[in-house]
C-alpha positions as CSV (number, residue, x, y, z in Angstrom):
1,M,111.8,119.8,127.3
2,S,108.8,119.1,125.1
3,S,107.6,116.4,122.8
4,H,105.4,116.2,119.8
5,P,101.8,115.7,120.9
6,G,100.0,112.5,120.2
7,T,103.1,110.4,119.5
8,D,103.6,108.8,122.9
9,A,102.2,105.6,121.6
10,P,104.1,102.4,122.4
11,G,106.6,101.6,119.8
12,A,107.1,105.2,118.7
13,L,110.7,106.1,117.8
14,T,112.3,108.8,119.9
15,V,114.1,111.6,118.0
16,L,116.1,114.0,120.3
17,L,116.2,117.4,118.8
18,Y,118.7,120.0,120.1
19,S,118.7,123.6,119.0
20,S,119.0,126.8,121.0
21,N,116.7,128.4,118.4
22,R,113.0,127.8,119.1
23,R,112.2,128.5,115.4
24,T,114.6,125.9,114.2
25,R,113.1,123.3,116.6
26,E,109.6,124.2,115.3
27,D,110.7,123.9,111.7
28,V,112.3,120.5,112.3
29,R,109.3,119.2,114.3
30,L,106.9,120.3,111.6
31,A,109.0,118.8,108.8
32,L,109.2,115.5,110.6
33,G,105.5,115.3,111.4
34,R,104.3,112.2,113.1
35,R,105.8,109.7,110.7
36,V,108.9,110.1,108.6
37,A,108.0,107.1,106.4
38,R,105.2,104.6,106.0
39,D,107.3,101.6,106.9
40,L,108.5,103.1,110.2
41,P,106.6,103.5,113.5
42,P,105.5,107.0,114.5
43,V,108.2,109.4,115.8
44,R,108.2,111.2,119.1
45,V,110.3,114.4,119.0
46,E,111.9,115.3,122.3
47,E,113.0,119.0,122.1
48,V,115.9,120.4,124.2
49,A,117.5,123.8,124.1
50,T,120.8,123.2,126.0
51,Q,123.7,120.9,125.8
52,P,123.3,119.6,129.4
53,A,119.7,118.6,128.4
54,V,121.1,116.6,125.5
55,L,123.6,114.8,127.7
56,T,120.9,114.0,130.3
57,A,118.6,112.6,127.6
58,M,121.3,110.5,126.1
59,D,122.4,109.2,129.5
60,R,118.8,108.3,130.2
61,G,118.7,106.2,127.0
62,G,115.8,105.4,124.7
63,V,116.9,107.8,122.0
64,D,116.7,106.3,118.5
65,L,118.2,109.3,116.6
66,A,119.6,112.7,117.7
67,I,119.3,115.8,115.5
68,L,121.8,118.4,116.6
69,D,121.8,122.0,115.3
70,G,125.3,122.9,114.2
71,E,124.3,126.6,114.3
72,A,123.1,126.3,118.0
73,V,124.9,128.2,120.7
74,P,126.9,126.2,121.8
75,G,127.2,124.2,118.6
76,G,125.9,120.8,117.8
77,M,129.0,119.6,115.9
78,G,131.3,119.5,118.9
79,L,128.5,117.9,120.9
80,C,128.1,115.2,118.2
81,R,131.8,114.4,118.4
82,Q,131.6,114.2,122.2
83,L,128.6,111.8,122.0
84,K,130.3,109.6,119.5
85,D,133.4,109.5,121.6
86,E,131.7,108.9,125.0
87,I,128.6,106.8,124.3
88,R,129.1,103.1,123.4
89,G,126.5,102.2,120.8
90,C,125.6,105.9,120.3
91,P,122.4,106.2,118.2
92,P,122.7,107.8,114.8
93,V,123.3,111.6,114.9
94,L,122.2,114.0,112.2
95,V,123.7,117.5,112.2
96,L,122.0,120.5,110.7
97,T,124.6,122.8,109.0
98,G,124.3,126.5,108.2
99,R,126.1,126.2,104.8
100,P,126.9,123.5,102.4
101,D,130.6,124.3,103.0
102,D,130.2,123.2,106.6
103,A,129.7,119.6,105.5
104,W,133.4,118.8,106.2
105,L,132.9,119.9,109.8
106,A,130.0,117.5,110.1
107,T,132.3,114.8,108.9
108,W,134.8,115.8,111.5
109,S,132.0,115.6,114.1
110,R,131.4,111.9,113.0
111,A,127.8,112.7,112.2
112,D,125.9,109.9,110.5
113,G,123.9,112.4,108.4
114,V,123.9,116.0,107.4
115,V,121.1,118.3,106.3
116,G,121.5,122.1,105.7
117,H,119.5,125.1,106.8
118,P,116.9,126.1,105.8
119,I,115.0,123.0,106.8
120,D,113.7,121.1,103.7
121,P,110.5,119.4,104.6
122,V,111.0,116.7,102.0
123,R,114.7,116.0,102.5
124,L,114.9,116.0,106.3
125,P,112.3,113.2,106.8
126,A,113.9,111.1,104.0
127,V,117.3,111.4,105.7
128,V,115.9,110.7,109.1
129,A,114.0,107.7,107.8
130,S,117.2,106.3,106.2
131,L,119.2,106.8,109.5
132,L,116.4,105.2,111.5
133,R,116.4,102.2,109.2
134,G,120.1,101.8,109.9
135,A,121.2,102.4,106.3
136,T,124.8,101.4,105.8
137,T,125.5,104.4,103.6
138,P,125.0,107.9,105.1
139,A,122.2,109.1,102.8
140,G,122.2,112.4,104.6
141,R,125.7,113.5,103.4
142,V,125.7,116.8,101.5
């Protein structure tokens, strides 16, 4: 488990990032940077590579947003549905999909937002910011 350096400041928002692919985790972390929007506190990205690590982090609490890679092995869409079913007050979950046609699966998973691969460094932070603000409309839908 790793976190983005320099963002452990008090008040930082915690983004849990799950992908079994190190390159995907790096792309997401770089796209998010230290702040996803000027009106939001800095973000701290907590990276995990396994589903058990996601469950441990979510059980521990303090996660403001989870980003789950739908292309991970095992996949993030089933994990998203599990989190939504099992965690009362589950934080928003954004699912990364491999193809635009997979958006319906993200809907099945009860994801709050959806962004496709490859990671768009403009779109991803905008969707994350919207979800962190608690937008009532899922701006991340494909």
